[in-house]
C-alpha positions, -999 to +999 in steps of 0.1 A: +086+103-717+064+073-723+060+060-757+025+066-775+015+032-774+019+029-737+001+061-731-029+049-751-031+019-730-030+037-698-060+031-674-081+062-663-077+070-626-093+044-601-120+071-591-129+078-626-133+040-632-157+040-599-176+069-613-181+054-648-192+021-633-217+036-609-233+057-637-235+027-660-211+042-686-190+011-687-195-026-678-161-037-666-135-018-643-106-028-667-091-009-696-098-038-720-130-021-734-105+007-749-079-017-759-102-040-776-120-015-800-129-028-832-099-018-856-123-016-887-146+009-874-156+038-895-138+073-890-158+097-866-179+124-882-181+161-869-197+149-836-165+131-825-167+108-797-138+119-775-137+085-756-129+067-786-093+052-787-068+054-815-080+026-835-047+023-853-031+010-822-039-028-826-008-044-805-016-070-781-023-052-748-011-081-728+024-077-742+027-041-731+037-034-697+017-009-674+029+028-677+043+044-647+020+074-635+030+106-656+042+134-632+054+159-659+045+197-654+040+231-672+070+243-691+087+274-677+086+307-696+117+325-699+115+361-717+141+361-747+136+398-754+110+421-743+080+425-747+070+393-734+038+377-716+041+355-685+004+345-687-023+343-714-061+341-709-092+340-729-114+369-722-151+373-725-163+362-761-135+366-788-111+382-768-076+375-752-056+391-726-018+388-717+000+394-683+032+412-695+066+409-680+064+444-664+034+437-644+008+452-669-019+435-687-026+438-726-059+427-742-071+424-778-100+411-799-137+415-792-146+446-773-185+448-775-189+446-737-157+465-728-138+434-724-105+451-736-107+476-706-102+507-727-131+528-714-152+522-745-171+496-761-162+486-799-166+459-825-130+450-816-092+455-819-064+437-835-038+458-817-030+446-781-032+475-758-024+478-721-054+482-698-052+515-681-046+516-643-032+480-638+003+476-625+021+451-604-003+425-615+005+390-604-026+369-613-050+371-645-082+351-652-105+361-679-111+398-674-101+397-637-065+407-622-050+407-588-017+427-580+009+419-556-007+436-527-041+414-532-063+442-547-085+427-572-099+445-605-122+434-631-138+449-663-162+438-691-196+421-682-200+407-648-210+410-611-183+434-603-202+460-582-218+457-548-243+428-548-274+448-552-262+464-584-265+428-601-245+422-633-231+453-650-208+463-679-176+480-668-156+495-697-127+498-676-111+481-644-133+485-611-117+475-578-137+446-560-147+452-525-134+420-511-104+411-488-068+407-503-070+380-529-046+357-546-069+349-577-103+360-590-123+339-615-157+350-628-183+340-654-209+367-666-231+363-634-210+346-607-175+352-595-152+338-567-121+347-551-092+328-534-082+346-502-062+337-471-093+323-454-103+300-484-128+308-511-154+336-513-182+337-540-208+361-549-232+371-576-259+347-589-268+317-573-287+302-605-261+273-604-259+270-565-222+284-565-227+310-538-249+294-512-271+264-505-302+285-506-329+278-534-311+285-565-321+317-581-307+349-601-308+370-569-273+383-563-255+375-532-228+393-515-193+377-511-199+345-491-175+319-474-177+285-490-173+257-467-146+233-480-134+202-466-098+197-453-069+193-477-038+205-492-036+244-500-055+257-530-034+264-558-062+272-585-097+284-591-120+283-620-155+296-622-181+293-648-214+273-646-196+253-620-166+261-596-134+240-594-106+242-568-074+226-573-052+218-544-013+215-543-013+179-543-036+177-575-070+168-557-098+189-569-135+197-556-163+209-576-198+226-570-224+242-592-243+228-624-247+191-623-236+186-658-201+198-650-192+184-616-173+154-628-185+134-599-217+117-587-245+139-573-284+137-569-286+174-567-289+198-595-273+222-591-253+208-563-240+237-539-218+214-518-181+213-527-172+177-530-140+159-545-143+150-583-129+117-595-097+131-608-063+126-595-030+144-602-047+172-620-029+198-634-053+221-653-089+225-656-109+248-680-148+256-679-166+274-708-204+277-698-218+242-700-184+223-712-153+214-691-118+199-697-090+188-674-055+175-676-048+148-650-019+124-648-009+133-685-044+125-699-073+149-710-108+145-704-137+166-716-173+166-708-204+189-710-235+195-730-223+183-765-209+149-752-228+143-718-219+145-680-194+116-679-159+128-685-144+112-717-107+106-724-091+121-753-064+101-768-034+123-775-002+114-791+019+123-759+010+133-723-006+168-719-002+191-690-026+220-698-060+223-715-084+250-729-119+245-742-147+266-758-185+267-753-206+247-774-230+269-795-267+259-799-279+273-834-317+279-837-319+283-874-325+263-894-327+238-867-316+235-831-283+217-832-253+218-812-224+231-830-193+213-819-169+228-792-131+227-798-106+216-773-068+224-772-040+211-751-003+217-743+017+186-742+047+177-720+071+184-748+056+219-757+035+209-787-001+221-791-028+197-803-065+207-811-096+190-819-133+198-828-146+230-846-121+242-872-142+263-896-120+293-893-088+272-893-086+277-854-074+240-848-042+252-865-036+222-888-036+245-918-070+235-930-106+244-924-116+206-921-133+195-888-104+181-865-119+147-855-086+136-840-063+158-821-043+176-847-009+193-839-008+232-844+019+237-872+041+266-874+050+275-839+086+286-837+095+273-803+075+251-778+046+264-762+038+266-724+003+276-724-028+275-750-061+294-747-090+291-771-121+312-780-147+296-803-132+311-834-095+314-826-066+299-807-035+315-790-005+298-777+022+314-752+054+301-761+083+295-737+101+325-749+073+348-737+059+355-772+022+347-783+010+333-818-026+329-826-044+312-855-079+314-867-105+339-873-095+376-871-129+391-874-128+410-840-090+413-840-084+379-823-049+373-839-037+405-822-013+413-853-026+448-860-048+437-890-088+434-887-107+407-904-080+388-922-081+351-908-050+330-910-044+293-911-009+295-899+000+310-864+009+346-864+027+366-838+008+389-815+023+424-814+025+428-779+029+464-765 
């Protein structure tokens, strides 16, 4: 593993440098602007600029050899003792769902739009319960699941019925009328599926994610997306922009201009084009905010920090990221409340920075995390992390899940409602 000092001095990917120069974000194509930061600069406030380096690192950069490209991956999950989870997702609003070792899905937390899939809406539940009717599930994203035969099911709020039905609220899983899928990813109004022929998208075209027609909230049926040549697609993420990630780490994006991570004169841009990232291992989009892990580095961008991806300096390489949306308050003034970003490192540590009003950054305090803080109290290394605005959950390498932060809607999944925790607590998987 590279030393912290060498990691902090790593140059951004070449394509990112080109993008930053083209947009006027930096004046030089070297890394010297980060290494030459003023070591006496003041500490950041709650509006932490994620692009700022760790100013305690004041060694002579010329004496430090270039770091080799980071090629680490996600840590494997090995079930120690059932029940275990093999995947973890943040559901809609303040909810979480997990894919269990037996191919079923369990959800907990907020249930105001039926996102727990239990056939009813409610304030929430701190008791993880299996979603009825789901078996042999192999892929899970938000509140959509795909079984081993390729059948896709979704629940909660979204464009899950026929196109002319618009956005509906489904209190239990409904089967989607699409070809056999490998994964389905959806926002409240737009959805896409990874199928054998490529990518299909449907629902609202307000952000240009379904068709090149004039952007509008009119609902469209499943439509094939014209993608360029490249390696097979291994991942798909949808919110206000859509990202695909290929097996070789290359990625493409289309949709809301703010989130594209590439140059575009169109807003929105309905044309899938390559982002500036190379060796991308993970991407997460929450409304108008996005983060990626690429080559061991983390980058975030969106409405609270701007359209240009900013590198987040972390103590060690990261392999997976998760982010929350930014919330705009209207009273007493229109301000952007900070989002939070969390990541899993190559060693299995979890780091979070940003909003921490409920202790959801996991550092044992409620102080704003102005630098990535290590989540304390996890019994074994983590394999994945997911986060809502008020809570954070980590899937560990032994298949157990631990959560920290607010429990107002039962987000901690420990059977106790409305009792927050500054320390990670184990989710009671069914």
